[in-house]
N, C-alpha and C positions, 0 to 999 in steps of 0.2 A: 903359841901354837897357831899355825896357819890352817885355814880351811880351804882345802883344794877343790871343794865341790863347786862346779861351775854354776853361775847364777842362772836361775830359771828365765827362759825367754818370755817376754811379755806376750799375753794373748789378748784377744778382742775384749774380754771381760775386764782386764786391767785397764785398757784404754777407756772403756765405758765408765769405770769407777773414777779415774782421774779427771775425765771430762764432765762427770756428773750427769751422764745421760744413760739411756738403755743400750744394751748391745745391739738391738735392732737399729737404733739411730746410727751407731758406728758403722754397721753394715751398709746402711743407706749412703753414708758419706763415701765409704770405700768404693761402692759400686756406682756412684754418681747419680743416685736416684733423686727425684725432685722432692718437694715438700719438706726440706730441711732449712730452717732459718739460717741466714748468713752468719749470725753470731755463733750459733750452735755448730755450724760446719767448721768455722775457724777454731773453736774450742777443741773440737775433735781432732782436727788436723794438727793442732799444737800438741795434743796429748800423744798422737801417733809419733810425731817427731821426737818428743821428749823421751818416750819409752823405747824408741827405735823399733817400733812394732812392725812385723811383717808376718804374713801367713805362715803356719807351721810347715815343717819340711814335708809332711804328708800332703798337706794342702798344696804346697808349691809343686810337688810331684804331679798332683792331680791337674793343676792348672795347665801344665805343658801338654796334657792330653785332652783338654776340654774341647767340646764342640760348640759351646755356648748355646746348647739346646736343652730344654727341660721338658719332661713328659708330664702330661696332665691326664689323669684317668677320672672321668666323670660319668654319672649315671645318665642314660639316654632318656631323660624326662624333661618335660616343659615347665616344671615347677620353678617359680620365680627365684627361690633361694639358691639352689645349685647353679642355675643359669647365671645369676648375678655374681656369685663367688667365682665361677670359672672365668667370666668375662673380665672381672676386675683383676684377677691373677694374671691373665694373659696380657692385659694392657700394661700392668706394672712390670711384667717381665720384659716386654718390648722396650719400655722406657729405660730398663737396665741393660739393654742391648743383648737380650736373650730371645731366641725364637722358642716357640712352644709347639710340640706335637701333641695333639689331643686325641685320646681314644675314648669313645663312648661305649659303655657296656650296656647291653640291652636289659640285663637283669642284675640282681645283686648276688649272683652265685660266686662264692670265693674262687672256684676254679676258673671262671671266666676272667676275673680280675687278675688272678695270678698269671694267666696266659697273656693278658694285656701288659703286665709288668715285664714278662720275659721278652715280649716283642719290642718294647721300648729299650730294654737293655741291649738288644741286638742292634738297635739304631745308635748306640753309644751316647745316650743322653747323659748329661752331667748330674741330673737329679730327677726324682719322681715325686709328684704330689698327687694325692687322691682326695676326692670328695666322697666320703663314705656314708652311706645311708643305712646299711644293714649291719647288725652286730656280728654276724658271722664273718663278714669281710673284715671288720675291725679286728677280730680275734686272729684272723689269718695274717693281717698286716703286722700285728705285734710280734709275730714269730719270724719275720723276715730278717735275714742277715745278708744285706746286699753290699756291693762295692761302691754304691753311690748313695748320697743322702736321700732319705724318704721322709716325707711329711704328710700327715693325714689330717684333713678337716673332718672331725668326728666328735660326737658328744659322748662323754663317758664320765662316770664318777671316779674312775681311776686316772690320776694325773700321770702324764708320761712326756718325756722330751720329744716323743714322736708326734704328739698331737697339738693342734690348735683348735680352739672351739669357742662357741658362744655359750654363755651360762644358761642353758635350758632349764635347769633345776630351779634356780632363783627366779627366773622369769615366770615359771609356772606358779611358784609360791606367791609372787606378787599379784598374779591374776586372781588366784583364789582368795588371797588376803583382801583384795579390793571388793570382791563379791561378798565376803563375810562381813566386812565393815560397812557394806551397804545394807546389811540386815538379813542376808540370805543364810539359812541354816541347812538347806538341802542343795548341794552343788554337784551336779552330774558332770561327767567328763566323756566327751567323744574323743578317743585317742587316735593316733595314727596307727599304722601297721604294727603288730605285736613285736616284730623283730627290727623295727626301725630304731636306730640309736637315739635320735631326737625324741621319739615318742616315749621310749623307756625313761628318759630323764624327766620328761614333762609329767608322766604318770607318777614318778617318785616325788616330784615337787607337790603335785596335787594331793597325794596321800599324806605326806608329812605335814602340810599346812592344815589339812582337815584334822589330823591327829592332835596337833599342837593346840587347836582350838576346841577339841572335844566334839567335833562334828562328825556325823556318820559318813561312811563311804557308800555312796549310792550311785547306781547306774553307770558303771564303767563299761563302755562299748567301744569296739574298734572299727575304724574306717580305713580309708586308703588315701587320705589327703584331698580327696576330690569333693566338689560341690554336690555331685550326684550322691555320694555316700552320705553327706550331711543331710541331704533331702530325704533319702530313704530311711535313715536312722531316725530322723526327726518325726517321721510319720509313725514309727514303731515304738519309740520310747514312751515310758510312763511319765509324762510331764504334766504338772499341775500348776495353776497360778501361784506365784510366790517362790517358785524354784529358780535356779540359775544353771546355766550350762557353760562350762569352760571347754572350748573346742580346740582340737589339735592344731588347726591353722585357720587362716581367714577364708580359704575356699570352702572348707567344711562349714564354717559359720554362715557363709552365703547360702548354701543349700539348706541349712537348718532354718534360716529365716523364712525361706520360701515354704517349707513344710509347716511352720508355725502359722503362717498366714492362712494356709488351707485349713488348719485346725481351729481357726478363729482365735488364736492366742496372740496377743499383742506384745511387741518388744519395744520398750522394757516394762510396760505396765504389768504384764502377766509374767513374762520370762525375761530375765537379764541374760545377755550373752557376752562373753569375752573370747576373742580370737587370739591368734598367735602369728606374728610375722610383720604385720603392718605393710601389706602389699599396697601399691599405689592406689588401687581402687577402694581400699577400706574406708577412706574418708568420704566417699561418695555413694556408699550404700544407703539404704533407707530402712531404719535410721543409721547414721554413721556408726561404724563399729569401734567399740572399745577393744583394744588389742595390745599385744606385747611386741614392741619393735626390736628387730634384730638388725645389727649393722653388718650386712653381708659384704659390703665393699671393704670395710676394715678387715674382715676375716680373710678375704682374698689377698689383700696386701700383706697381712701377717704371714700367710703361707709362703709368699715369696721371700720375705725378710728372713724367715727361719731357715729356708733351704740355702740362701745365700750366706748366712752366718756360718753354716757348716762347710760350705765350699771354701770360704775364705780362711777359716781357722782350723779345719780338719775335724772338728767335733762341736757339738752343742748339747751340753748336759743340763741346760736349764729347763725347768718346767714352768711354762708361762701360765699366768692367771687367766682364766677364761674371760672373754670380752663380756662386758655388762649388757643387759637388756634395759629397755625403758617402757614402763607402762604408759600407754596413750589412752586417756579417758575421753570417750565420746558418748553419744546419746543412746547406745544400745544397753547401757546399764543404768539402774536406778541411781538418782543423785548425781548424774553426770553434769559437768559444768559447761559443756559445749565442745565444739570441734577443736582438736589440737592436743598438745601434750599437756595433760593435767590441768592447765589453765589457759589453753588456747594458743600455745606457742606453736608456730608452723614447724613442720618437720624439716631438719637439715637436709641439704642436697646429698643424695647417695646413701641415706640412712634407712630407706624403706626395705621391707622384708619379703619372705618367701611367697 
């Protein structure tokens, strides 16, 4: 008995399996992106030839109408993280021979973001990427059903093919774990804005690590990512020698340090502080700041890879694992071993945070 069913055409994931690489690497080879080892590129090209891979009919149809332009929607803020993500994405897109139309939204209103998306669609972009800070915007983006690929850089406990993200939750747990293992039993948290996606995940990590260790939840207060908020809250919080504070980001930690000096509380002798992001200035504060490093450059590149995979193959149903963070131990916490990554290792180029 013969099987008249036509064989399934190979897709980008078949190529990746045969070549022993990720689908993102295959996409990089297809699009001529840099940072692929010659031996890896040759292996991928051999797998493409062996499987006779070509983009899906839907994708080929899309190719004929491409403008080789991508839309980027980013918040109109000066924070290091969103700026670094957007800059890296744009540079990587240009290396792949795509231009980028950037729209900055003044606030995180879902209606404003939707209007920005509609404007980019009228310009016939091939795909849209968003840097999402507010959970309301993230919820709106999840409901979109557009004719072009959409990728969002956003933190969420719900995995989705739509998202690329850095693991805020595990980063927060690592920060609290370090403080607890340094002997602190009261660990306060200055969070970011209540509706900020990153802040929500960091609060969740802070709470869960405390709960696992049987430590009380004390002094959760909300800031706005700024040094000014850290300073103001640092003057108001009920802080006593022996406590520790996990701050929402490094700018908040900077303001907190200034407030503690006015209150004649020393860091780390009286209060230990851990920040989040590892901005370039963190190593040069006094004392140098223990913090959680985010690789924003890698996130920007991942955004491009994900949208290009969809453009080449017509769909991308994978749910990527969030990028890992790295605890950087410096002198703002008790028992610190000195400036650098855990044992003084210098930070890699391009890996500094918000």
